[in-house]
N, C-alpha and C positions, 0 to 999 in steps of 0.2 A: 298161245291160245290152244293149240292142239295138245300140248303136254298137260294142260289143266283138264282138258276133256278126257285124256287117258286116266289121269289120277281120279277124278270124280266118277268117271264111268266104272272104273275098277271098284271103287268104294260102293257104288250103287249095286254092282253085280254081287259083291260079297254080302252086303246087307240083305238084299232080296233073297239070295240063296239061303241065308240063315233063318229066314222067317218060316213059320209054320202056318201058312195061309189055309183056312178051312175050305176054300174054293180053289182047287188046283188049276182050273182053266185061267183064272185071273192071274195067278202067280206065273203061269206059263207065258202069258202075254207080256207081263212085266219083265220077265227074264229074257224073252225074245227081243224086246226093245233094247234092254241094257246091253246084251251081248252083241246084237247087230250094230248098234251105234258105236260100241267100243271097237268092234272089228273094222267097220268102215272108216272110223277116224284114224285107225292105224294105217289103213291103206292110203287114205288121203295124206297123212303125214309122210308116209314113205315116198309118195309121188314127189313131194317137195324136197325131201332130204336127199334123194338119189338123182335129182335134177331132171326128172321126166317132165316137170312143168314147163321147162324151156323147149322141149321137143314136141310136146302135144299142143296143137293149136286149139285151145279151148279158152273161152272167156272165164278165167279162174275166179274173178269177182262174182260172176253170176253163179258159177258152180258152188262157190263157198256159201253164197246166200241161200241157194236152194238146199244144200246139205244141212246147214244150220236151221233153216226154217222147217224142214221135214223132221229133223231131230227134235226140235222144240215141240212140234205137234205130237209126235209119238211119245216123247217123255211126259208131256202134259197129260195125255191120255193114260199112260201108265201110272202117273201120279194119282189121277182120279180113281183108278181101279184099286190101287194099293190103299189109298186113304179110305175109300168106301169099305173095303174089307177090314181095315183097322177099326172102323166105326162099329163093326159088329161085335166088338169086345164085350159089351154089356149084356148081350143076349145069352141065355143059357144054351148049353150044348143040345139038350133034349128038352123040348117044351113041356112034355107031360111028366117029367121026372121031378122028384122032390129034392134031389141034391142040387147044390148051387155050382155045379161044374160049368165053367165058362168056355166059350169057343176058343179064346186065346188066354193063356196064362199071363201073369203079370210080366214075366220076362219076355215072352213072345210079343206082348202088346208093346213094350218099350222098343224092341227091335223093329217091329212093324212101323212104329212112329218114325224111327230113324230112317228106315227105308223110304217112307213116304216123303220125308223132307229131302 
């Protein structure tokens, strides 16, 4: 389970970092969630790999449940922000301009969709 979290967390991190989101605050939050969850899952994995789980008296089932629950809530919030930003694709960059320049280009739109998923 933890190795799949590492793999998908790394993919999310790469996809979000490659997007050109017009609202940097939203992209910052999405990156914060992806990087923090990735780092904490490495720490959690290291605790089990190096045998510290046997030395520390913690209810690991409850800790695992809390960790994955919190990660789900933060990733779901990040998904909503990334998807909301992606939905701005059809709006023009400048509302009073006569050119049809979009907020996200076609390539950026596709990357943003992949990052949302």
